C-alpha positions as CSV (number, residue, x, y, z in Angstrom):
1,X,-128.3,49.3,125.4
2,X,-131.8,48.0,126.1
3,X,-134.5,46.8,123.7
4,X,-136.9,48.7,122.2
5,X,-140.4,48.1,123.7
6,X,-142.3,45.0,122.0
7,X,-145.6,47.3,121.5
8,X,-143.3,50.3,119.9
9,X,-141.7,48.0,117.7
10,X,-145.1,46.0,116.5
11,X,-146.2,49.9,115.3
12,X,-143.3,49.5,113.0
13,X,-144.0,46.4,111.0
14,X,-147.8,47.5,109.8
15,X,-147.0,48.8,106.7
16,X,-144.9,45.6,105.7
17,X,-147.7,43.3,107.4
18,X,-150.6,44.7,105.4
19,X,-148.4,44.1,102.3
20,X,-148.0,40.6,103.4
21,X,-151.7,40.0,103.9
22,X,-152.6,42.1,100.9
23,X,-150.8,39.7,98.6
24,X,-152.2,36.5,100.6
25,X,-155.7,37.7,100.3
26,X,-155.6,40.0,96.5
27,X,-158.5,41.8,98.7
28,X,-157.9,45.1,100.6
29,X,-161.0,44.6,103.3
30,X,-159.9,41.0,103.7
31,X,-156.2,41.8,104.0
32,X,-157.4,45.1,106.6
33,X,-159.5,42.5,108.7
34,X,-156.5,40.0,108.8
35,X,-154.4,42.5,109.9
36,X,-156.8,43.8,112.5
37,X,-156.9,40.4,113.8
38,X,-152.9,39.9,113.6
39,X,-152.5,42.8,115.7
40,X,-155.5,42.4,118.2
41,X,-153.6,38.6,118.6
42,X,-150.0,40.0,118.7
43,X,-151.2,42.6,121.3
44,X,-153.4,40.1,123.5
45,X,-150.0,37.2,123.5
46,X,-147.4,40.3,123.7
47,X,-146.1,38.3,126.9
48,X,-145.6,35.0,125.0
49,X,-143.1,37.2,122.6
50,X,-139.4,37.0,123.6
51,X,-137.7,40.4,123.7
52,X,-134.8,40.2,121.8
53,X,-136.0,37.9,118.9
54,X,-137.7,38.6,115.5
55,X,-140.6,40.4,115.9
56,X,-141.8,40.9,112.2
57,X,-141.0,37.1,111.7
58,X,-143.5,36.6,114.6
59,X,-146.2,39.1,113.5
60,X,-145.7,37.3,109.9
61,X,-146.2,33.9,111.3
62,X,-149.4,35.0,112.9
63,X,-150.7,36.4,110.3
64,X,-150.2,33.4,107.9
65,X,-151.5,31.2,110.5
66,X,-154.7,33.1,110.4
67,X,-154.9,33.1,106.8
């Protein structure tokens, strides 16, 4: 069985990522901005993501580090 495309997998984690950003900021606009920055960084550094590892943890780490 082949691994899913990381770019497709990224999309599945957006709701949880937004909820985490909202829990950190307590502000919807700021949470949306943080989420957008996180997705942009993840997308532009997708070559650094190791397929088969935990995409969700990688995204949450990027978001937390942005915070």
